C-alpha positions as CSV (number, residue, x, y, z in Angstrom):
1,S,108.0,104.7,108.8
2,P,111.0,103.5,106.8
3,A,109.5,104.5,103.5
4,N,109.6,108.1,104.6
5,H,113.4,108.0,104.3
6,F,113.2,108.0,100.5
7,S,112.2,111.1,98.6
8,S,109.6,110.7,96.0
9,D,111.9,112.5,93.5
10,G,112.9,110.0,90.8
11,I,111.4,107.0,92.6
12,G,107.8,107.8,91.6
13,K,108.9,108.8,88.1
14,S,111.1,105.9,87.3
15,S,109.1,102.9,88.5
16,A,105.7,104.3,88.7
17,D,105.1,105.2,85.0
18,T,101.5,106.3,84.8
19,S,101.5,106.7,81.0
20,S,100.0,103.2,80.8
21,V,97.1,104.4,82.9
22,S,94.6,105.5,80.3
23,P,92.8,108.8,80.8
24,V,89.1,108.9,81.4
25,P,87.8,106.6,78.6
26,Y,84.3,108.2,78.7
27,V,83.8,111.8,77.8
28,F,80.8,113.1,79.7
29,N,80.7,116.6,78.3
30,G,82.2,116.2,74.9
31,S,79.0,115.6,73.0
32,S,76.6,117.5,75.2
33,R,76.7,120.7,73.1
34,G,76.7,123.1,76.0
35,R,74.3,121.3,78.2
36,K,75.2,121.3,81.9
37,C,76.3,118.1,83.6
38,T,73.7,116.3,85.6
39,A,74.4,115.3,89.1
40,V,74.9,111.7,88.0
41,E,77.5,112.7,85.5
42,K,79.4,114.8,88.0
43,V,79.5,111.9,90.4
44,A,80.7,109.6,87.7
45,E,83.4,112.0,86.7
46,R,84.5,112.4,90.3
47,Q,84.6,108.6,90.8
48,Q,86.7,108.2,87.6
49,R,89.2,110.9,88.7
50,R,89.4,109.3,92.1
51,M,90.0,105.9,90.6
52,I,92.8,107.2,88.4
53,K,94.4,109.1,91.3
54,N,94.2,105.9,93.4
55,R,96.0,103.9,90.7
56,E,98.7,106.5,90.5
57,S,99.1,106.5,94.2
58,A,99.3,102.7,94.3
59,A,102.0,102.7,91.6
60,R,104.0,105.3,93.6
61,Y,103.7,103.1,96.7
62,Q,104.8,100.0,94.9
63,A,107.8,101.8,93.6
64,R,108.8,103.0,97.1
65,K,108.2,99.5,98.5
66,Q,110.4,98.0,95.8
67,V,113.3,100.5,96.5
68,Y,113.0,99.8,100.3
69,T,112.9,96.0,99.8
70,R,116.0,96.1,97.6
71,L,117.8,98.3,100.1
72,I,117.1,95.9,102.9
73,Y,118.1,93.0,100.7
74,F,121.5,94.6,99.9
75,I,122.1,95.5,103.5
76,L,121.4,91.9,104.7
77,V,123.3,90.1,101.9
């Protein structure tokens, strides 16, 4: 695909700033005093991590798409 022509170096870092994506807002193990995670807590943590990774991936995709769109625009104009 055309997006593969662009390396992710610089593109993902410049436009896809993930500092605004807050880390996991809920601490599952912080106040448990050594108690093991329950299965429900593990699933919730996994879902939260997956959601954050998905947001980061979407931000990188949008940055690549923007670069590609601008490139096409400048070629055609």
